[in-house]
C-alpha positions, -999 to +999 in steps of 0.1 A: +000+000+000+012+035-008+022+056+022-004+082+014-030+056+026-014+053+060-045+062+080-064+045+107-094+042+084-075+024+056-055+001+078-084-005+101-107-015+073-081-040+060-075-054+095-112-058+101-112-083+071-081-100+084-059-083+058-023-073+065-006-044+047+026-064+043+046-039+024+045-001+026+056+018-005+071+053-002+075+073-033+059+067-067+071+095-090+091+128-091+128+135-088+149+112-067+176+138-061+150+162-046+139+139-019+153+148+015+167+115+029+163+125+065+127+135+061+119+105+040+134+082+066+114+100+093+082+094+074+090+057+072+097+054+109+065+072+118+044+049+096+059+018+111+057+030+147+020+033+141+012+004+117+042-019+117+046-049+139+042-038+175+029-005+164+006+017+185-024+011+162-024-026+172-028-020+210-059-039+220-061-055+185-046-086+168-012-074+155-013-074+117+016-050+115+035-045+082+070-059+079+085-043+048+093-009+033+097-005-004+120+024-012+104+041-043+084+025-070+103+017-102+129+044-097+147+033-128+117+042-150+116+074-169+078+071-170+077+081-133+111+097-124+130+125-140+164+112-129+162+074-133+200+070-132+206+090-100+221+060-082+238+082-056+206+098-045+189+064-043+219+051-022+214+081+002+177+071+007+185+035+013+212+044+038+190+069+057+161+044+059+183+015+070+200+035+097+167+051+110+150+018+113+179+002+131+179+031+155+142+031+162+132-006+163+144-037+181+159-062+158+130-086+162+105-061+148+127-039+126+110-034+093+130-049+064+142-026+036+134-036+000+154-018-027+143-017-064+165-039-085+147-039-118+116-023-131+106-040-164+137-044-185+156-017-165+188-029-147+185-002-121+200-023-093+234-026-109+239+012-106+232+016-069+248-018-060+281-006-075+281+021-049+281-004-020+245+000-012+236-037-008+246-033+028+216-010+033+188-034+021+174-068+032+160-077-002+155-065-038+123-060-057+115-070-093+084-064-114+087-093-139+059-087-163+059-109-193+060-082-220+035-070-246+043-098-271+056-133-271+030-159-262+051-184-241+074-159-224+045-136-216+027-164-198+057-173-177+065-137-167+101-125-170+115-151-147+150-144-160+149-110-144+141-126-110+169-151-114+193-124-124+184-101-095+192-129-070+223-140-088+238-104-090+226-091-056+228-123-034+196-110-017+161-125-014+139-113-043+105-097-036+082-097-066+061-067-056+043-066-089+033-091-116+001-096-135-017-106-167-045-084-179-077-099-194-091-072-218-090-096-248-096-076-279-081-044-265-045-032-271-017-046-249-006-025-219+030-012-218+042-044-201+017-071-209-003-086-237-040-095-231-050-129-218-082-149-213-094-152-178-086-189-178-050-181-190-046-154-163-055-179-136-031-205-151-003-179-153-007-168-117-007-204-105+023-213-125+044-183-115+037-187-078+046-224-079+078-216-097+086-188-073+080-210-043+104-236-057+133-212-061+140-209-024+149-172-027+117-155-039+103-143-006+071-126-018+048-125-049+023-096-050-002-101-079-012-069-096-040-062-092-072-065-073-099-048-095-099-040-132-096-004-142-095+016-174-103+002-209-074-023-211-059-025-176-079-055-166-052-070-143-077-076-115-087-109-099-121-091-097-139-074-125-151-038-122-184-050-108-165-069-081-174-103-094-146-128-091-125-141-121-111-176-121-078-161-109-094-151-075-098-188-066-065-197-083-046-172-062-062-185-030-054-221-039-018-212-049 
C-alpha cells in the first residue's frame, strides 16, 4: 500500500477483514535527487511505529503490522522519475532508511528494507549496488511482467529478471508486482499482452509455484485487485466486483 494511505481508516478497514498491509511503498514519482533522505526516513519510521509490527495502532487488536518498506516504486523508470540513473541519490535514501529503522526498532521487529533492482527491463540495481548499497537493504524488488508480445514468455512472466536479480545481488527477491490483464480484444498494456481469464488464472498459479520452488523468492504480489481503465484488466475481480477464475486460483496457490 502507498504511504499516502497510512491512515487508521484504511489500515483498520483492512485489518477488520483480516488483511495485513505487508509492504508499505514510499514514493511513486518525481525527482529522486530532490527527496530529502532524513525527512523520507522519518516518514518511514512514523508509519511503522503506528502500523508496523508492535505499532501503536495494534494495541488492543490482533497485530497485523506491516513488515517491509519498499523504497520508491520503479525508480529506474523514466515514465515516473526525472532522474532514473541517479544512483547516488537512491543510495542516500537506502542508507538513511536503513539507519533510521535500526535506531528506532528492536531487531525482532525492525522493518526490512526492500530496494528496487529492476523495473521491467531496466537494470537499475546494478547502478546503486556498484556504490556499495547492498549493505543497506534486506531484499531486492523486481516487477517481472511478461511483455506486450511473445505468447510463451509472456505467460511465464520475466523469470530471468528474477533469477538475475538474485544472482547479482545475493539477496532474497520480492516480486512486488506481476500480473496478466484480461481485456481480450483491447490493445496490450505497456508491459503485458492480453490474456483470457482462464489463461490469467493459469499464469498466476504457474508463477507462484515456480517462485516458491526457487527458495529465494520471498514474496509474490499479484497486480492487481480490481480491473480499471479500458485495457488495464489486471484484476482478480472485474469492475463489478465479481470474481474471475484467478481469484480462486490465487487463493489455492
